[in-house]
N, C-alpha and C positions, 0 to 999 in steps of 0.2 A: 898364144901358140900358133905360128904360121904352116898350116900343112896341106895348103890350098893346090901347090903342084902335086901334092902325094896322096891327096885325098881321093882324088877319083879314079886311082888307079891301083894303090895299093892298099890293102886290108891289115890293120895292125890288130894283135892280139889285145883284148881288154875285159875287164869283166863288164858285163852286163847285167843290170839290176831293173827291174822291172816291177814298178807300185803299183797298186789297185787298190780301190776304195770299198767297202763291204756296203752295200745295199744303196748304192749312188744312185739307184733308178728311182727312188722313193723320195729323193729331195727336190724342194722345190726350188727356183732359181736363188732366193736369196740364202738360204741354207747349204745348196751346193758351193755359193761362194765363201762362204765360213769353212767346211770342209775343204775344200781347197788352201785355203787360207793358214789352215793347222796342219794341212799335210806339209808344204812347205816349210812353215815352223820345224815341223820335228824334223825333217831330213838336212834340214841345213844346219839346227841346230848339233846337231849327230855328226855333220862332217867336220863342224868348227874343235870339238870337243874331242873327236878323233884325229885332230892335227890332218886332216886332210885337205889339202890347198884347193881351194874354189878351179884354179884354172887347172886342176888336174880332173875336172868332173863334168861330162858333158850332161847337158840337162833338156830334157822335153818335154812340155806339159801336154797331158792326156784327156784333158778334161776332167776325167774324175779319177785320174791318177798321174805318173810321172816316168818318164822312161829316162836311165843313167847308163852311162857307161866310165868307167874311171881307167887312165891312161895304165901301162903297164909298170911304171916305176915305183906304182904305190902296192903296198903288198897283199894279196890277196887277204891274207889271212886277217891285216887290220879292218876289212870291210865283213869278214864274217864274224870278228870276234868283237873288239870294241866297237865298232859301229854299230853294229845290231844290237849292243847292250844300249847302245846311246838312243838307238830309234826305238826300243821299248820303254825308257825311261822319262823319255820326250814325250814320247805318245800316253802314256801313265799320268803326265803331270797336264797334258791336254783334257785328257779323260775327264778327269774330275767335275765332279759338281754337275758334268753333262746327262741328260737325259736319253740321249741316245749317243750313246759313245760311237769315236770315229773306231772302224776296226780296216788294219790294212793285211794285205799279202802280198809277200815278197818273193817275186821268183829271181836266182840268180842262176848265169851261165860264162863261162869264159870259153871265148873263140873268135875269130878272123871277124872283125866290124869295120864298114868303110863309110866313112863321113864324106856328105858330100854340104850342099848351102841348104837343106832342107831337112838335115838330122842323121839320123844312122841308118844302117840295114845290114841282114846278112841273114844266116839261118842262126847263129848265136842269139841275134835280136828277137827273131821269130821265137825260140825255144824259150828265151829266159819270159819271153811273152803268154807263151802257151802257156807254162809252168805255174806263174800268178794267178792267172784265169781258170786253171782246172778245177772241174767240180768237184775234187777231193780238198783241194786249200777250201774252197768255200764253206763245205761241209765241215771242215775241223776246226775253222773259226768258230762255230755253231755248237758244236758237239762239244766242244772242250770250253765253251764258253769264256775264250778267247777274244785279245782285241789285236793279236798279231802272230800271224805264222810265216815262218820261212821255208821255200821249198828250194832246193839245189837241184843242177842236174847229177847221171851217176857219174859223168867224167870228173866234177867239181867237186864231190863226195871223195870218192879216189884219191886224187891227185892231194886235195888239201885238207879237208874236213878230218877224213880218216887218221890223219897223223896226228890231229888233236893242235892245242896252243892256245894262248891265253884268251879266256871266255870261248875258248869253240871244246863244246864235249861231245862228240863224235856218238857216243851212248846213248845221248837224246836225243837223237836221230831216227826216224822208224823210215821204211821202204814202202813201194808201192807200184804197180806197173800201170802206166798211164797208154792208152791207145790215142794216140792224136793224128791228124791230118796227117802230119809227115810218116808215119809210122808210130810201133810200139817204142816207150822210154820207158826207163826205171828213174823213178823220182826221188830224192828224200824229203822228209817234212819234219818241221822243227817248231817247237813252240817254247820262246826264249824263256827262261827260268823255269823250264818242266822239265820233267821225266819225258822221254821217247812218247809220242802219243801214239794212242792205240789206234789203228787204221779202222773208220767205221764201212761197215758193208755199204756198197753202193745202192742207191733209191733211187728212183725217178724222182722228182719234185717239181713244182712250177716254177716256167720258167721264169727270167728276166722280162720283163716286156720291151726293154730297151736293147734285148737280143731276140726277141721270140722266134724270129725267120731264121736264125742262123742254128737253133736247137733240130738235131736230127734223133738220138736213142742214145738213151747211159742204163745201162744192164751192171747189176751187181753179179757175183759169184754166182749167187742163188737163181738169179735168173739164165743164166747161160743156157745151160742143157736144155730148157723149154722152149727158148727164146726163137722167133723165126730167124732162120737166117745163121741159126748159132753154130753151124760147123766151121764159120772162119774166124769164131772167138776160141780164145785156148779157156779153161779152163781157168779158176783164181789159185795161184800157186806162190809159195814163197821164194823170195832167194834162193834157196835150195831146193828148190822143186818139189818141195812136200807139199800135199793138199792141204789147205788152209781155208775155213770160211771165212777170219776176218785176219787182221794185224797186218805185219809188215809187206808180206806178200800177197796181200788181196790185190786183185787184176782190174782195173777200172777199164770201159770202153767207151769212148768219146767221138764219134763221128761230129767230123766240124769243129766250129768254135759254137761253144755255148756257155750262159752263164745261167745260174740258176742261185734262189736265195731261199731260205727260209728263216722263221722268228730268232733274236736271238736273246738271250738273257744275259747279260752284264755282271762278271763277277770279278773283282779285285786277281789277278793269278800271282803265285809265288813271282819274285825275280830277284835277278842277280844284277851287279854294278852299283854303279852310285844310288843313293838313296837322297832324293830331295821333298822338302814339304812333309805331307803329312802320309809316304808314300810307306808305310807300313803299316797304317791303318787301312780298314777295311769299310767301305760306307755299307748302309743297311737298303 
C-alpha cells in the first residue's frame, strides 16, 4: 500500500496492539532470540488462521515484544475474537515441553495512528503500550498462573467488547482503574478461555532490572490512606463508585513507566477454540 503522501499529515483510525513478553529481562542472549522467534510464530500463525491479510498489518519489533496496528478494513471483532483465540492456542502449542513457558501481555486500543518511515505514533499507540506494560497485567499472569492476558481500553470495551460476538465474551472481563503518566484510565482485563479474573490488590514488588530507573511508586487500595502524599490519590473504588478491597474496581496508581516481575508457576489453563496436538492434556 502506498500511503507515503498522506502518512505524514493524516492520522488513520486503526487497532493498535502491543505485545510484551513476560520476564524477558531474565533471558540471556540465546534464550531471548528463541523467545523472539516464538513470539513471531505465535502472532503470524494467528493472523493466517484468522484470515487477516499480511498487508493489512503494520508490525514493529520491540526487542522483547511486537507493536502492531491493523487497518480499519479489518473488523476489530475478528482481532478481539478469533485472532485472540488463535494467539492463545498457538502460545499453548509453543509452551508444551518448555521448562520456562512464554507468557504474553497484549494491550489493545483503537484510535488515530500516524505512520512515517520509522513506524507508528500517537496517543492510541502510547495507551496500548501502557496497558500491556501495566503492573496489573504483569501481576495477573502470575496470580492466575496464566500464559496470556489481554488488556483493552475503556472505549474499546464499550464500543466493541460489550456487544459480544464470536469468541468475544464481555462477562469474562474485569475492570480496574490505572493511573498512568497521561492520567487515570479504566482498563479491562481478560484471560482467554477463563472466567473474569479476580483483580488482585496492588502491592509493591521488586522492579525489573531493565527498567529500575523508571520505577517511582505503586500503591494498592490498602496503602493509599496512610501513604505519603495520599491526598492526591483516590480510594479504591468499583466502576459503580462503591468501595471495594479488591475486584473489578481496584485502583492502581502508577507514576511513570514501570515494570515488575514475580516468580510464576505455569499451569495449563482452560481454553476455547481449536484443539491441536495434546491440547486437552495437562502436564504435571
